[in-house]
N, C-alpha and C positions, 0 to 999 in steps of 0.2 A: 160746867166748862167742857167744851169739846175741843179735842185736838186730833190731829192726824198723824199716823205713824206709817211704818212700812212692814209688810208681812215677810218680804224677801228682799234680797239685795237689789232686785230690779224694780223697786219702787211700786209694789202692789200696795195700794192704800188700805189702811185700817182706820176705824173710827173709835175713839175712846170718849165716852160720854158719861161722866159721873160714875166711874167704876165699871161701866158696861163696855166691853170691847167687842166690836163687830168686825169680823174678818170675812172678806169674800172668799168663796171657794169655787174652783173650776178644775175639772179634768176633762179636757176636750181632745179627742183623738181622731185622726184621719188615717185609715188603713187603705193601702193600695197593694194589690198583689194577685197572684194566680198560680197555676200549676203548669209550668212549661213541659213537664213530663209526667204522665199518669196513665194507669191502666185500671179500669176503663178511662178513656180520654176525658179530661175536664177542660175544655177550651175556654179561652177568654180571660180577661183581666177584670177583677172586681175592685170597686172603690166604695167605701162606706164610712160614715161617721160612727165609728164603733161605740164610742162613749161621748156623751154630751151632757155632762153633769155639772150643774151650776147652782149656786145658792150662797148661803151665809152660815157662819158659825158664831155663836155669841158666848162670851164668858161674863157672868154676872157676879161681880165682887169676889171672884176666885172661889165661889161656892157652887155655882150651877153652870153647866154648859148646855147649850141648846143648838141642835143642828137642824137646818131646814134646806134640803138639797133636792132639786128636781132633775130627773134624767130625761132628756129630750131625745135620746137615741135608743137603739141604733137607727141611723137614718141612711137611706130612705126606708119607710115602711115599718119602723119599729114601734112597739107600744110605749108611748110616753107614760111615765109613772113616777111616783114619789120614791126617790132613792134613799133618802134619810130624813126621818122626822123623829128625833129622840131628845130626851132630857136626861142629863146625868148630874148626880150630886157628887161633888169632888171636894167638899169641905173637910172631910176626914182624911188626914194624911195617909198615903199609900193605899187608899181604898177608892173605888169608883162604883156607884150604883146607877144603872141605866135602865130605862124603859122606853119603848116606842118601836120605831122601825129603824133597824140598824144592822150591822154585821157582828154577830156574836163571835167571841174568840174561839177559833178552831183551826189548828194546823199552821205551820210556819208560812208557807207560800200564800195561803188564803189570807193571812193577816197582814201581808205586805199590801199597802195601798196599790191599786191597779197601776197607777203611774210610776210606782217604784219597783215593780217586778222586773227581774232581769230580762225576761223575754216578753214579747208582745202579749202573749196569752200564757196563762198558767198551764202546768202539766195537766193532762187529762185526769189523772187520779186525784189531783187536788180539786179540780172542778167537780168531778163526780161525787166526791165525799161531801164537799161543802154544800152542794145543792140538795143533799138529803134533808138536813134540818138546820143548817146554819147559813153561811153565805150572805150576800147582799139582800137588802130590801126585806129582811126577815122581821116579822112581828115577834118581839121577845122582851124578856126582862133578864138582867144579868148583874151579878155581884162579882167584883174582881179586886184583887190585891196585887201590888207589884212593887218592885224595888230595883236596885242596881244589879241584882243577881238572881231575881226570881220573878215569876208571874203565875198567878192562879186565877182561873175564872170558872164560874158555874152559871149556867143559863137555862132558862125554860123557854122554849120556842113554839111558835104556831106556824101558820102559813106565810107566804110572801105577799107583799102589797101589790096592788095594781089591778087593772081590768081583767076579768076572766079568771082571777086566782081564787082558790078555795082556801079559806083560812081555818078550816076545822081540823087540820093536822095538829098533833101535840107530841112534843119531844123534849128531851133533856140533853145537855151537852156540857163537857168540861174540857179544860186544857191546863196542864201543869208543865211549867218550864223552869229550868234552873241553869245556872252558869257555873259548872264545877271549876273552870279556869277563866279568870279575867285579869289580864295584865295590860300594860300599855300597848303591847304589840300583838298579843295572842288572846283569843277568846274561843271558848268551847261551849256550845249551846246544845242542850239535850232536853227533849220534851215528849209528852204523851198527850194524845187527844182522843176523845171518845164521844159518840152521840148515839142516842137510842130513840127511835120513833115508836112510841107505844100505842099511838092511834093514827094510822095513815089517813090521808085526806080521802074523802069520798064525795061524790056529787049526787045530791038528792038521795034516792033510795038505792043507788048503785053500791056494789061491793067496793071496799077500799082498795086502791091500787097504788103501786109505785113503779117508776121507770128510771133507768139510768141511760144517759146519752151524752155525747159530746162531739164537737167539731174536732178536726185533726190538729189541734193546738195552734192553728191559725184559722182565720175566718174572713176571707175576702167577700163573702156574701154570694158566692157562686156555687157552693156545694151544700149538700145536706149533711146530716150528722152520720159519720161513718160508724161510730160506736153507738149501738142502740139496742136495748133489750126489749123495747116495746113495753106496754103496760102489763104489770104482773100483779095478780090479785094477792094481797099480803095482809097478814095480821100485825106484823111488826118488822122492824128492820133496824140495823145499826152499822156503824163503822168505827173501827179502833185502829190506832196507828202510832208510830214513833217518828220523831223528827230529830235531826241532828245537823249541826253546822260548825265549821271551824273557820274562823277569821284570823288571818295572819298578815299584818301590815295591809297591803293592797289586794290580797288574794282572799277570796271567799268560796268555800265549798259548802253546799247544803244539799240535803236529801231527805226524803220521807218515804214511808212504806205503810200501806193500809190493807186491812181485810174488811170486806163488806159482806154483811149477812142479811138475807131476807127470809123470813118465815112465811112461805108462800102456800097458795092453794092452786095447783095446776091439775086439770083433768080430774077434779074431785078428790085428789090426794094431797096430803100435807107433806111438805119437804122443806128442808133448809137449803137455800142456795148460797154458795160462798163464791165471791169474786175477790180479786186482789189487784194491786198495782203498786208501782214505785217510780221514783225518779231520782237522778243525781245530776247536779249541775255545778259548774265551776265558772267563776267570774274573776277577771283581773282588771283593776283600774290602772290604765297606762299613764294617764295624766290626771292629776287631782287627788283628792282624799278618798280613800276607800269607803265602802258602805259601813255605816255605824248601827249598832244595836240599840233599839229603843225599848225601854222597860214597859211602857204603857201598852204596846202591842206585842212585845216579845218577838220582834221581827226587825228586818234590816231596812234602812233608808236607802235612797239613791246615793251614788257618789256625789261629792261636792268639791268645790274649789278649795285647794289648800292654801290659798292666799285670799286677800280681801277683794280681789277683782270680781266685778259683777258680770263682766262679759269677756268671753274668750280667755278662759283661765290659762295662765302661762303662755298666752299667745295663740292658742288654738282650741281651747275649750276642754271640758272634762270628757275623757274618752275611756270606754270600757269594752272589753271583748269577753265573750262567754260561749260555753258549750254545754249541751244538755243531752242526756239519754233518758227515755222514759218508757214504761210499759203499763198498759191497762188491759186486764183480761176479764171480759164479761161473758165468757163461756162457762156454763155450769148446768149439768143435768140437761133438761130439754130446752134450755135457753141458750140461744146462739147470738149473743150481742156483739161478738167480735173480739179478737185479741190484737191490740194495736201496739206496735213498737215504733218509736220515732227517735231520730237523732237530729239535733238542731245546732246551728252556729249563729251568733249574732254580734253585731257591732253597734254600740250605743254612743251617741254624741250629744252633749249638752253645751251648746254655744253660750247659753245663759242659764241662770238658775231655774227658770221656769219653762224653758223650751228644750225639747228632746226630739231627736230623730233616731230611728232604728232601722237597720236593714237586717233581715233574718232569712237564712236558708234552712230548709227542713226536708229530710228524707224520711218516709214512713211506709209501713206496710201493715195491712189488716188481714188477718187470716181467721178462719173459723166462723165468720159471720155469714149473713145471707149472701153478701156480695164481696168476695175478696178484692182488696185494693192494694196498689202500691203507687207511690207518687214522689215527685220532686216538686217542691214549692218554694216560692220566693215572696216575701212580704216586706213592705216598708211601712213605717209609721211616723207621722208628725204629731207632736203632742204639746199642748199648753197645760201646765198644772201649777196651781198655787193654792 
């Protein structure tokens, strides 16, 4: 017997066929923005399909989950690749065992789905650390357990999927999260994450190398990466950090801090390079229901409507305002990858449950790198997510 249901209040169809539930998946984003003030000058406005991820997720008799999602972006010019191809066993209560290509559990902001993040892009330190051994499109196996007040995950990871990627990296990662306080109106989240690459990737007979780089927390497609260490010959590397969040009614504060270590070989000498970074952000839901904590990911969802309206919640839609400050310092020893500090403001609006628009302003400066920068940037995003 086959029947149709809805994945969201806006009638996204699902198919239920003899205990097999098929749900469509989409995270499609159009980013438009630029740098009205920057030194050196960064003229022009860029537009790109930052993420074009589409596919399906299946639940088989509430025992097995399968994800098959393809990333068609970024467009134009991006390398299309498999975003998610994983199988999870969920038949044992409070446990999940996953293998394939997916995003292992690491860090609070990293574990928020891209369409659920408060800002258009994650903070640089979150991006830098997750890209070492976790993050999206990662070949991995993972065991996790979770409940209403805790989450623990342990994973073994390799390289990322896609054309031109080298999968011979090997690493381990963990994440431990608890909620010391959880009441109807107040929630306190505290967690720790760590990852260690014991075999960095290498191409052919070349020495293994690692690099750290990121765009300036927005990416209109018109700039190169401001933070960039270049390739560093390394024997091993890791990142360890703490995450914290306080949710009170419609107000959410969250922050993370990380240390990154590379055991490197530079100019025939061995040395340990240490980088660091952190961010703190505040979000307030003006209209609608505030962000909710989800035990499966130990992260926060998007705000939602506090009534049963599927369009224009309370007459004008779910509305959120947010502010963030972040730092990522990639200067250590002979490496001058830059010390970036940014401040951002954002307004997020959901006219329906699956449509989001965001306008974001950012001021940033990068010192200590090869090319010092400072900039004012404005970015807008239109998103469809279900």
